[in-house]
Each structure stands twice: as C-alpha cells, then as structure tokens.
C-alpha positions in Angstrom: -7.2 -42.4 -15.6 -5.7 -40.9 -18.7 -7.5 -37.5 -18.2 -6.2 -37.3 -14.6 -2.6 -38.0 -15.7 -3.0 -35.5 -18.6 -4.2 -32.8 -16.2 -1.3 -33.4 -13.9 1.2 -33.2 -16.7 -0.4 -30.0 -18.1 -0.3 -28.4 -14.6 3.4 -29.3 -14.2 4.3 -27.9 -17.6 2.4 -24.6 -17.0 3.7 -24.1 -13.5 1.8 -22.4 -10.7 -0.9 -19.9 -11.7 -0.1 -16.3 -10.9 -1.7 -14.8 -7.8 -4.9 -12.8 -8.2 -4.2 -9.1 -8.1 -6.1 -7.0 -5.5 -8.6 -4.3 -6.6 -7.9 -0.8 -5.4 -10.6 -1.1 -2.7 -9.2 -4.5 -1.5 -5.7 -3.0 -1.4 -6.9 0.0 0.6 -8.8 -2.1 3.1 -6.0 -4.6 3.5 -3.6 -1.7 4.1 -5.9 -0.3 6.8 -6.4 -3.7 8.5 -2.7 -4.6 8.5 -1.7 -1.1 9.7 -4.1 -1.3 12.6 -2.8 -4.8 13.4 0.8 -3.8 13.3 0.2 -0.7 15.5 -1.6 -2.8 18.1 1.3 -5.3 18.0 3.8 -2.4 18.5 1.7 -1.1 21.5 1.6 -4.6 23.0 5.4 -5.0 22.7 6.0 -1.5 24.2 3.9 -2.6 27.2 5.8 -5.9 27.7 8.6 -6.4 30.2 11.1 -7.0 27.4 10.8 -3.4 26.2 13.3 -1.0 27.6 11.1 2.1 28.1 13.8 4.4 29.4 16.1 3.6 26.4 13.3 4.3 24.0 12.2 7.5 25.7 15.7 8.8 25.8 16.1 8.4 22.0 12.8 9.9 20.7 11.8 13.5 20.1 8.4 13.5 21.8 8.2 11.1 24.8 4.8 12.4 25.7 3.4 11.6 22.3 4.9 8.2 22.4 3.4 7.5 25.8 0.0 8.6 24.5 0.4 6.2 21.5 1.3 3.3 23.8 -1.7 4.2 25.9 -4.0 3.8 22.9 -4.0 7.2 21.2 -3.6 7.7 17.4 -0.1 7.5 16.0 -1.0 10.6 13.9 -1.8 14.2 14.9 -4.7 16.0 13.4 -2.2 18.3 11.6 -0.5 15.2 10.0 -3.8 13.8 8.9 -4.8 17.2 7.3 -1.5 17.4 5.4 -1.9 13.9 4.2 -5.4 14.6 3.0 -4.2 17.7 1.1 -1.4 15.8 -0.6 -3.0 12.4 -1.2 -6.8 13.0 -0.8 -9.5 12.4 -3.3 -9.1 16.0 -4.7 -5.6 15.3 -5.9 -6.6 11.9 -7.4 -9.4 13.4 -9.4 -7.2 16.3 -10.5 -4.4 13.9 -11.6 -6.6 11.5 -13.5 -7.0 13.6 -16.7 -3.2 14.2 -16.8 -2.6 10.4 -17.1 -5.3 10.0 -19.8 -3.6 12.8 -21.8 -0.2 11.2 -21.5 -1.6 7.9 -22.7 -3.3 9.6 -25.7 -0.1 11.5 -26.5 1.9 8.3 -26.5 -0.7 6.7 -28.8 -0.6 9.7 -31.1 3.2 9.8 -31.3 3.3 6.0 -32.1 0.7 6.5 -34.8 2.7 9.4 -36.3 5.9 7.3 -36.3 4.0 4.4 -37.8 2.5 6.7 -40.5 5.9 8.3 -41.3 7.6 4.9 -41.7 5.1 3.9 -44.4 
C-alpha cells in the first residue's frame, strides 16, 4: 500500500512524461500517410453536394487541373516533383551534411579558444 501511494505522489510531482520524439523515418512516413489522407478528404469534400464547384472553379487558375485532382489525379505535376527533388532530394541532403559538421566543429573550436584565452 505504501509503495503504491509513493508512486502516485512521485508521478504527481514529476508531471506527465514528455512525448516520444519521432525518428526521421517515422516523421517522413507519418507525413506521407497524413498528406494522402488529407488529399483524399479534400477530394471527398469537393465531390459532396455542399461544395460549390462553380464558385471554386471561378477562383482558381487551372480549373482543368483541379477537375483532374478531384477525379483522382496527383496534386503535383511531374515538373513540380522534379523541382522538389532537385531542391530537397537526397543529393542536397548529402551535400549539406558536411557543412553542418564543420559549423559544429567551428563552434567547439571557438569555445575552446575562448576558454583557453580566459585561463
């Protein structure tokens, strides 16, 4: 009985534990799943009787592309996918990595120099 009460008091004092952070892979997968789900939800709404198609079509730049999206086509063009891959693809990630490592080393070196100079 004492142990049980002690655990409750300890958990009340400590508060809720922080949520577990996602790994990069989990974050990427969750993003893909949620994006697909949201796009399907949008398509479904656009097909519903509550949606004013004429109002929407009169306001958008490419009504044909919108109609294709509602019909099930991708929300991205091949050109947009290509641009995204060039800007955010694996090549840029691999290229950027050494830059971050150098910055971290530079910060460590400058803090060591400051520490050395102060002594």
